[in-house]
C-alpha positions as CSV (number, residue, x, y, z in Angstrom):
1,X,4.7,3.0,-26.4
2,X,2.8,5.5,-24.3
3,X,1.3,2.9,-22.1
4,X,4.7,1.7,-20.9
5,X,5.2,4.3,-18.2
6,X,1.6,3.9,-17.1
7,X,2.0,0.1,-16.8
8,X,5.2,0.6,-14.7
9,X,3.6,3.1,-12.4
10,X,0.5,1.0,-12.0
11,X,2.5,-2.0,-11.1
12,X,4.8,-0.1,-8.7
13,X,1.8,1.5,-6.9
14,X,-0.1,-1.8,-6.7
15,X,3.0,-3.7,-5.4
16,X,3.7,-1.0,-2.8
17,X,0.1,-0.9,-1.6
18,X,-0.1,-4.7,-1.4
19,X,3.2,-4.9,0.4
20,X,2.2,-2.2,2.9
21,X,-1.1,-4.0,3.6
22,X,0.7,-7.3,4.1
23,X,3.4,-5.7,6.3
24,X,0.7,-4.0,8.4
25,X,-1.2,-7.2,8.8
26,X,1.9,-9.1,10.0
27,X,2.7,-6.3,12.5
28,X,-0.8,-6.3,13.9
29,X,-1.0,-10.1,14.1
30,X,2.4,-10.4,15.9
31,X,1.7,-7.4,18.1
32,X,4.8,-5.4,17.0
33,X,4.5,-1.7,16.4
34,X,3.6,-0.6,12.9
35,X,5.5,2.7,13.3
36,X,8.0,3.7,16.0
37,X,7.0,6.7,18.2
38,X,3.3,6.7,17.1
39,X,0.3,5.4,19.0
40,X,-0.5,1.9,17.7
41,X,-4.1,2.8,16.6
42,X,-2.9,5.8,14.6
43,X,0.0,4.0,13.0
44,X,-2.2,1.0,12.0
45,X,-5.0,3.2,10.7
46,X,-2.6,5.4,8.6
47,X,-0.8,2.3,7.2
48,X,-4.1,0.7,6.2
49,X,-5.4,3.9,4.7
50,X,-2.3,4.5,2.6
51,X,-2.1,0.8,1.6
52,X,-5.6,0.8,0.3
53,X,-5.1,4.1,-1.5
54,X,-1.9,3.0,-3.2
55,X,-3.3,-0.4,-4.2
56,X,-6.5,1.3,-5.6
57,X,-4.4,3.8,-7.5
58,X,-2.3,1.0,-9.0
59,X,-5.3,-1.1,-10.0
60,X,-6.9,2.0,-11.5
61,X,-3.8,2.8,-13.6
62,X,-3.6,-0.8,-14.8
63,X,-7.3,-0.8,-15.7
64,X,-6.8,2.1,-18.0
65,X,-4.4,0.2,-20.3
């Protein structure tokens, strides 16, 4: 029973990270801005960094099960 919240958090983090990476890739490929009001390089770098961090954290949580 104790692994239920960990599995939910791991799945949520992994899905959010993967979704953020996918969304950033689509925005970069189509040339649309990743974030409004931010320089394109900064917005893309931040989105990629956080996407990798969230995906890694989710995979790490799921690996502990």
